[in-house]
C-alpha positions in Angstrom: 58.3 14.1 8.1 58.1 12.7 4.7 56.7 9.3 4.1 58.2 7.6 1.0 55.9 4.7 -0.1 56.7 2.8 -3.3 53.8 0.5 -3.0 50.6 0.7 -0.9 51.4 -2.7 0.6 54.7 -1.3 2.1 52.7 0.5 4.9 52.3 -2.1 7.7 48.9 -1.1 8.8 47.4 -1.0 5.3 49.2 -4.2 4.3 47.6 -6.0 7.3 44.1 -4.6 6.5 44.5 -5.7 2.9 45.6 -9.2 4.1 42.6 -9.5 6.5 40.2 -8.3 3.8 41.7 -10.8 1.3 41.5 -13.6 3.8 37.9 -12.7 4.6 36.9 -12.8 1.0 38.5 -16.2 0.6 37.3 -17.8 3.8 40.6 -17.8 5.8 39.0 -16.4 9.0 36.5 -19.2 9.0 39.3 -21.8 8.6 38.5 -22.5 5.0 41.2 -22.2 2.3 40.3 -22.3 -1.4 42.0 -24.7 -3.7 43.2 -23.8 -7.2 39.9 -24.7 -8.8 37.9 -22.4 -6.4 36.6 -25.2 -4.2 37.1 -24.9 -0.3 39.6 -27.3 1.3 39.4 -29.0 4.6 39.2 -27.0 7.9 42.5 -25.5 9.0 42.2 -24.7 12.8 45.8 -23.7 13.1 45.2 -20.7 10.8 43.1 -18.8 13.3 45.7 -18.3 16.0 48.2 -17.1 13.5 45.7 -14.6 12.1 44.9 -13.3 15.6 48.6 -12.7 16.4 49.1 -10.9 13.1 46.2 -8.7 13.7 47.5 -7.7 17.2 50.9 -6.8 15.7 49.3 -4.9 12.9 47.1 -2.8 15.3 50.2 -1.9 17.3 52.2 -0.9 14.3 49.2 1.0 12.8 48.8 3.1 15.9 52.4 4.3 15.7 52.1 5.0 12.0 48.9 6.9 12.3 50.5 9.2 14.9 53.3 9.9 12.4 50.8 10.7 9.6 48.7 12.9 11.9 51.7 14.9 13.0 52.8 15.4 9.4 49.3 16.6 8.4 49.3 19.1 11.3 52.6 20.6 10.2 51.4 20.8 6.6 48.2 22.6 7.5 50.1 25.0 9.6 52.4 25.9 6.7 49.4 26.5 4.4 47.7 28.7 7.0 50.9 30.7 7.3 51.2 31.3 3.6 47.5 32.3 3.3 48.0 34.8 6.1 50.9 36.4 4.4 48.9 36.8 1.2 46.1 38.4 3.1 48.4 40.9 4.8 49.9 42.1 1.4 46.5 41.8 -0.5 48.5 40.7 -3.5 50.4 37.7 -4.6 52.8 37.6 -7.5 54.2 34.6 -9.3 57.1 35.4 -11.6 58.2 33.0 -14.3 61.2 33.8 -16.5 60.3 34.5 -20.1 61.2 32.2 -22.9 62.1 33.6 -26.3 61.2 31.4 -29.3 62.8 32.7 -32.5 62.5 31.4 -36.1 62.9 32.8 -39.6 59.6 33.3 -41.4 59.6 32.8 -45.2 58.7 36.0 -47.0 55.5 36.0 -49.1 57.6 36.7 -52.2 59.6 33.5 -51.6 56.7 31.1 -51.2 54.4 32.5 -53.9 53.7 30.4 -57.0 54.3 33.4 -59.3 56.6 36.4 -59.2 55.5 38.9 -56.5 57.1 42.0 -55.1 55.9 44.3 -52.3 56.8 47.7 -50.7 55.1 49.0 -47.6 54.9 52.2 -45.5 58.0 51.4 -43.5 60.0 51.7 -46.7 58.7 55.2 -47.7 60.8 57.3 -45.3 63.8 55.0 -45.5 64.0 55.2 -49.3 62.9 58.8 -49.6 59.6 58.0 -51.4 57.2 60.9 -52.0 54.8 59.5 -54.7 53.4 56.2 -55.8 55.5 56.4 -59.0 58.7 56.8 -56.8 57.8 53.7 -54.9 57.2 51.6 -58.0 60.6 52.5 -59.4 62.2 50.4 -56.6 60.5 47.2 -58.0 62.3 45.1 -60.6 60.8 44.4 -64.0 58.6 47.5 -64.0 58.8 50.6 -66.2 57.2 53.8 -65.0 56.4 56.2 -67.8 56.4 59.9 -66.6 54.9 62.3 -69.1 56.7 65.2 -67.5 56.0 68.2 -65.3 54.5 68.4 -61.9 51.2 66.5 -61.8 52.0 64.9 -65.2 50.5 61.5 -66.1 52.2 58.4 -64.7 51.7 54.9 -66.1 53.4 51.6 -65.5 54.3 48.7 -67.8 55.5 45.2 -66.6 58.1 43.2 -68.6 57.5 45.3 -71.7 53.9 44.1 -72.1 52.5 47.7 -72.1 50.5 49.7 -69.7 47.2 48.4 -71.0 48.2 44.9 -70.0 48.9 46.0 -66.4 45.9 46.3 -64.2 45.7 48.4 -61.0 43.5 47.5 -58.1 42.6 50.0 -55.4 41.5 48.4 -52.2 41.0 45.1 -54.0 38.8 46.4 -56.8 40.2 47.2 -60.3 40.4 50.7 -61.6 39.3 51.2 -65.2 39.3 53.7 -68.1 37.3 52.2 -71.0 38.3 55.1 -73.2 42.1 54.9 -73.1 42.8 51.6 -71.1 45.5 53.3 -69.1 45.5 54.2 -65.4 47.1 57.5 -64.3 48.8 56.8 -61.0 49.4 60.6 -60.3 45.8 60.8 -59.4 46.4 58.9 -56.1 48.3 60.1 -53.1 50.8 57.9 -51.2 49.6 59.3 -47.9 47.4 56.6 -46.3 48.7 53.8 -48.5 49.9 51.0 -46.3 51.5 48.8 -49.0 51.7 48.1 -52.7 52.1 44.7 -54.2 52.9 43.8 -57.8 51.9 40.3 -59.0 52.8 38.8 -62.4 50.4 36.2 -63.7 47.9 34.9 -61.2 48.5 34.9 -57.5 48.0 31.7 -55.4 45.1 33.5 -53.6 42.0 32.1 -55.4 39.5 34.1 -53.3 39.2 37.1 -55.6 36.9 38.5 -58.2 37.1 37.2 -61.7 38.0 40.7 -63.0 41.2 40.6 -61.1 42.4 37.7 -63.3 42.0 39.5 -66.6 45.5 41.1 -66.9 49.0 39.8 -67.4 50.1 41.7 -64.3 48.3 43.4 -61.5 49.4 46.2 -59.1 47.5 46.1 -55.8 47.4 49.5 -54.0 46.2 48.9 -50.4 44.9 52.0 -48.5 45.3 51.9 -44.7 41.8 51.2 -43.6 42.5 51.0 -39.9 42.8 47.3 -39.3 44.6 48.2 -36.1 42.0 50.2 -34.2 43.0 53.7 -33.1 41.3 55.1 -30.0 42.8 58.5 -30.8 42.9 60.2 -34.2 45.9 59.2 -36.2 46.7 61.6 -39.0 49.4 63.6 -40.8 49.4 66.9 -42.6 52.2 68.5 -44.7 53.2 70.9 -47.4 55.4 70.0 -50.3 57.1 72.6 -52.6 59.2 72.3 -55.7 60.6 74.1 -58.6 58.6 76.1 -61.2 55.9 77.2 -58.8 54.9 73.8 -57.4 53.1 73.8 -54.1 51.2 70.8 -52.7 49.4 70.7 -49.3 48.0 67.3 -48.2 46.4 65.7 -45.1 45.4 62.2 -43.9 43.2 61.1 -41.0 42.4 57.7 -39.5 40.0 57.4 -36.5 38.3 54.4 -34.8 34.8 54.8 -33.5 34.1 52.1 -31.0 35.6 48.7 -31.4 34.2 47.8 -34.8 34.1 51.0 -36.9 37.0 52.8 -38.5 37.0 55.9 -40.8 39.8 57.3 -42.9 40.1 60.3 -45.2 42.8 61.7 -47.5 43.0 65.0 -49.4 45.6 66.9 -51.4 45.8 69.9 -53.7 48.5 70.7 -56.3 49.3 73.9 -58.1 52.2 74.2 -60.5 53.3 76.8 -63.1 55.5 74.4 -64.9 57.3 77.2 -66.7 60.6 75.3 -66.9 63.4 76.6 -69.2 64.7 75.0 -72.3 67.1 75.8 -75.2 65.6 76.5 -78.6 67.9 75.9 -81.5 67.2 77.5 -84.9 70.0 76.5 -87.3 72.9 78.4 -85.7 70.9 80.6 -83.4 70.4 79.2 -79.8 68.1 81.0 -77.3 66.9 80.3 -73.8 63.1 80.1 -73.6 60.5 79.1 -71.0 57.4 77.0 -71.4 54.2 79.0 -71.4 50.5 78.0 -71.0 51.5 75.2 -68.6 49.7 75.9 -65.4 48.0 73.2 -63.5 45.5 73.1 -60.6 44.5 69.6 -59.4 43.2 67.9 -56.3 41.7 64.8 -55.0 39.8 63.6 -51.9 38.7 60.3 -50.7 37.0 58.9 -47.6 36.1 55.4 -46.5 34.9 53.2 -43.7 35.9 49.8 -42.4 33.0 48.2 -40.4 33.1 44.8 -38.7 29.3 44.2 -38.5 29.8 40.7 -37.0 32.7 38.6 -35.8 33.0 36.9 -39.2 31.6 39.7 -41.4 33.3 42.9 -42.6 32.2 45.6 -44.9 34.3 48.4 -46.5 33.2 51.4 -48.5 35.0 54.3 -50.2 34.1 57.4 -52.1 36.7 59.1 -54.3 36.8 62.4 -56.3 39.5 63.9 -58.6 39.6 67.2 -60.5 42.4 68.4 -62.7 42.2 71.7 -64.7 45.4 72.3 -66.7 46.7 74.2 -69.6 48.5 72.4 -72.5 51.7 74.1 -73.8 51.5 72.4 -77.2 54.4 72.0 -79.5 57.4 74.4 -79.7 57.1 76.9 -82.5 59.7 79.2 -83.8 59.2 82.9 -83.1 56.0 82.5 -81.1 54.8 80.9 -77.7 51.1 81.5 -78.2 48.8 78.7 -77.4 45.3 78.3 -76.1 44.6 74.6 -75.2 43.2 73.4 -72.0 42.2 70.0 -70.6 39.8 69.4 -67.7 39.6 65.9 -66.2 37.2 64.8 -63.5 36.7 61.4 -62.0 34.5 60.0 -59.2 33.7 56.5 -58.0 32.0 54.8 -55.1 32.9 51.2 -54.2 32.0 48.8 -51.5 33.0 45.3 -50.5 31.4 42.7 -48.2 33.3 39.7 -46.9 31.9 36.9 -44.6 33.0 33.6 -43.3 30.2 31.0 -43.0 31.5 28.3 -40.6 34.9 26.9 -41.3 34.5 25.8 -44.9 32.7 28.7 -46.7 33.8 32.2 -47.5 31.7 34.8 -49.4 32.6 38.1 -51.0 30.4 40.7 -52.8 31.8 43.8 -54.5 30.1 46.7 -56.1 31.3 49.9 -57.9 30.0 52.9 -59.8 32.5 55.0 -61.8 32.1 58.3 -63.6 34.7 60.2 -65.6 34.6 63.4 -67.7 37.1 64.8 -70.1 36.8 68.2 -71.7 39.3 69.4 -74.3 39.3 73.0 -75.5 41.3 74.5 -78.3 41.1 78.2 -78.7 43.3 78.2 -81.8 42.2 75.2 -83.9 44.4 74.1 -86.7 44.4 71.0 -88.9 40.8 70.3 -88.1 41.3 69.7 -84.4 38.6 71.3 -82.3 37.2 71.1 -78.8 35.7 67.8 -77.6 33.9 66.4 -74.6 33.8 62.8 -73.4 31.7 61.2 -70.6 32.1 57.6 -69.5 30.2 55.6 -66.9 30.7 52.1 -65.4 28.6 49.8 -63.3 30.3 46.8 -61.7 29.1 43.9 -59.6 30.8 40.8 -58.4 30.1 37.7 -56.3 32.7 35.2 -55.1 32.4 32.0 -53.1 35.1 29.7 -51.8 34.7 26.2 -50.3 37.5 24.5 -48.3 36.5 20.9 -47.5 39.9 20.2 -46.0 42.9 22.3 -44.9 44.9 21.4 -48.0 42.2 21.7 -50.6 39.9 24.7 -51.6 37.9 25.7 -54.7 36.3 29.0 -55.7 33.8 30.4 -58.2 33.4 34.1 -59.1 31.1 35.9 -61.5 31.4 39.5 -62.5 29.2 41.9 -64.6 30.6 45.1 -66.0 28.6 47.7 -68.1 30.6 50.5 -69.7 29.4 53.4 -71.9 31.1 56.5 -73.5 29.2 59.5 -74.7 30.8 60.6 -78.0 29.9 60.6 -81.7 29.2 56.9 -82.0 28.1 56.3 -78.3 29.8 52.9 -77.9 28.8 50.6 -75.0 30.2 47.3 -73.7 28.8 44.6 -71.5 31.1 42.1 -70.0 30.3 38.9 -68.2 33.2 37.1 -66.5 33.2 33.7 -64.8 36.1 32.1 -63.1 36.6 28.7 -61.6 39.7 28.0 -59.5 41.2 25.3 -57.3 44.1 25.2 -54.9 46.2 22.6 -53.2 48.2 23.7 -50.3 50.5 21.6 -48.1 53.5 22.5 -46.0 55.8 22.0 -49.0 53.6 22.2 -52.1 51.2 24.9 -53.4 49.5 24.5 -56.7 46.6 26.5 -58.3 44.6 26.1 -61.5 42.2 28.6 -63.0 39.8 28.8 -66.0 38.3 32.2 -66.9 35.3 32.5 -69.2 34.8 35.9 -70.9 31.7 36.9 -72.8 31.9 40.5 -74.2 29.2 42.3 -76.2 30.0 45.7 -77.9 27.6 48.0 -79.6 27.6 51.5 -81.1 25.3 53.8 -83.2 27.2 53.6 -86.5 27.7 49.9 -87.0 27.0 46.3 -86.2 27.2 44.7 -82.8 30.3 42.7 -82.0 30.8 39.9 -79.4 33.8 38.0 -78.1 33.8 34.7 -76.3 37.0 33.2 -74.9 38.5 30.8 -72.4 41.7 31.8 -70.6 43.5 29.1 -68.5 46.4 29.5 -66.1 48.3 27.2 -63.7 51.0 27.8 -61.1 52.9 25.9 -58.5 55.6 26.2 -55.8 57.5 23.4 -54.2 59.9 23.5 -51.3 62.9 21.3 -52.2 64.2 20.6 -48.6 62.5 21.0 -45.3 65.7 22.2 -43.7 66.2 25.1 -46.0 63.8 27.7 -47.6 64.4 26.9 -51.2 61.4 26.9 -53.5 61.0 25.9 -57.2 58.1 27.6 -58.9 56.5 27.6 -62.3 53.6 29.6 -63.9 51.9 29.7 -67.2 49.0 32.0 -68.2 47.2 33.0 -71.4 45.0 36.1 -71.4 43.7 38.7 -73.8 42.9 42.4 -73.9 39.9 43.9 -75.7 40.6 47.1 -77.8 39.7 50.3 -76.0 37.0 52.6 -77.2 39.6 55.0 -78.6 41.2 52.2 -80.6 37.8 51.2 -82.0 35.9 54.4 -82.4 38.2 57.5 -82.1 37.6 60.1 -84.8 39.6 59.3 -88.0 41.9 56.9 -86.1 39.9 54.1 -84.5 39.1 50.9 -86.4 36.3 48.6 -85.6 38.1 45.6 -87.3 40.6 45.3 -84.5 40.9 42.0 -82.7 41.9 41.4 -79.1 45.5 41.4 -78.1 46.6 38.0 -76.8 49.4 37.5 -74.3 51.1 34.2 -73.3 53.7 34.2 -70.5 55.6 31.5 -68.7 57.7 31.8 -65.6 60.2 29.1 -64.3 62.4 30.0 -61.4 63.9 29.2 -58.0 63.8 31.3 -54.8 65.9 31.1 -51.7 65.8 32.8 -48.3 68.7 32.3 -46.0 67.9 31.2 -42.4 71.2 32.6 -41.1 71.2 36.0 -42.9 67.5 36.7 -42.3 66.1 39.0 -45.1 68.7 37.9 -47.6 66.9 36.4 -50.6 67.9 35.3 -54.1 65.6 34.7 -57.1 66.4 33.3 -60.5 63.7 33.3 -63.3 63.2 32.5 -66.9 60.5 34.6 -68.5 59.4 33.9 -72.1 56.5 36.0 -73.2 54.6 36.7 -76.4 52.1 39.3 -77.5 50.0 38.7 -80.6 47.7 41.0 -82.6 49.1 44.0 -80.9 47.4 47.3 -81.7 49.6 50.3 -82.2 48.8 53.8 -83.5 50.9 54.6 -86.6 51.1 57.8 -88.6 49.9 57.1 -92.2 52.3 57.9 -94.9 51.1 59.1 -98.3 52.9 57.7 -101.3 
């Protein structure tokens, strides 16, 4: 039986009890009826018989209703007991609810960024046939990869024609540096264990970064796979690559989790190549087929790191890296002889660590540290033109502290200070101390993202053969991105940045070539564009940009011409 009651008063028994209780409160049972102003009226004797008759009818009706309610409760309890007994017999009870799929198109990071940004990750390596970092970067637009030839040859990158010295490279979030040449050789790093690579032009809308990461016109971020997804079993790969002209390259990569909070990873590779490739030598009308000699190379590198979550909101990473390359230099092509005796031995080692911690919901802290050591030994067994053997040794100490405060969800500000000390052991023994300070602010809403930065650079140079030199500059930058319509992922973005580059130690102090009167190169770049990602076609994107750029006081090596 199902009792359908719209109002409590519709049940006869309850309605009668409510009536009696109301009458009792107002004096009806004693024959007194209240007036509108609350005072009792005269006695009403005829009210008592009517109340008694209503009570008798209510009691009769209530007994019948109570029997119906009691029968309904018995049936309900019996059903519940039966269901419980069935669950006990099977020991299990399952409740199946049909799944609900919620789908949406997520805007790619390259579309919403305030400045041009491109990425390539590990899922693209096999699909595109990528074997080296240089191969991967050739798939990005606006970038020029300079290959100096031969297996294991030097590889550098330049963005938008600004030059390789204006393109910084960050490995696991910390910049690589060569104070002697200012160029980063990407052939020293293996693509095995690299989860992704991101190229950013100007300043990214991420303001939680070291001040040093803001000192270049463009930055390439190489992100090793540090095991963010914990692996209970070892995850690794080993292989052997071969190529023409005696090239052989074994490599291995390992990633392993220890417990829930610690992950280790290691990478190693070795490369041997004869590089005795053929060429045609033309001597007036005589053409002969020759092979390059004195071109052998033996190089290798190894690295290992940890990713340790020491607390729920605190994470520390550390890495040690070593590189060794011993190679012969073929020299220029000479007629009637292939003799040459030049060698170059490069070694590099660095140790770096990074600590990140969230303090509550509003504060984030980051501390970075790095020690870098590099050695270059050049040997010439047949010196001509005054060129003899030379040895160079450079060291770097680096420390950084960054704090970010977010008072609201749409507003955040950060401050970063970095100290860098560089030295080079050579004839003049130059050294450089750099103090960087960066103040940044960001506004982020569902449709608008805007950032502003101001970088302060204080640089102090010294050497044994001259006066000390210092440089003090302010470098501003702004960027924004705005979503035009909420129904479509169309963004308008703009970016402007001014930055400078200090001359390298080679440009300042190299034997017979360097000049201590060089001033810093200054770059100014602007980007105005529109990006669009189709909701219907998924990954289809379109980007249009306008890129004016300017480089002033550019330093270039030129051969002197005697009049």
